[in-house]
Residue, then its C-alpha position, 0 to 999 in steps of 0.5 A: m480563505p484569505s489570500g496568503f493562507k493555505s489549507l492543511k491539506e494543501i500544505f500536507e500534499k505539497e510541502p517538500k519537508l513532509k514527503g516522508i510523512r506522506s509516504t508513511v501515511k500512504e504505506s499505512m493506508v495500504i495495510s489498513e485498506f488491503h482487504s478493501i482492495f482485495p476482499e477475496f484474500k481476507k481469509a488467507v492473507v494478512p498484510e504485515k508491513i511495507e519496507k522500501k516499497r516491498l509489501f510483506l504478506k503473511v499467507e495461510n499456506s503454500v497453495w495461496r502463496n503460489e497463487l499470489k506469486f502468479k498474480e504478483i504483478e497484477i496485485i502491485k498494479k492494482i494497489n498502485t492504481y488505487f493510491k494513484t502513485e507507486i507505493i509498492k514495487w515488490i511483494k514478499f510472501t511469508p508463511 
């Protein structure tokens, strides 16, 4: 590329004005890739949304909810490691 020009990827990743958009895109990726990260949860858990670094997971029943609550820290770490940034701080389990 000629000097002085930046790729769209470089602009998207580094432009401070696009920080909010980057965050929204990563949050959307958590929702869309959740079952790729956790295929074992596919039948019992549906990722719903992310608000203020809180992931909302719809859980099939109380047994699954208790199991996931026990693994909450592990789930958060795995998501954040997968995306190489802190996207999730908390998880809210909903019926």
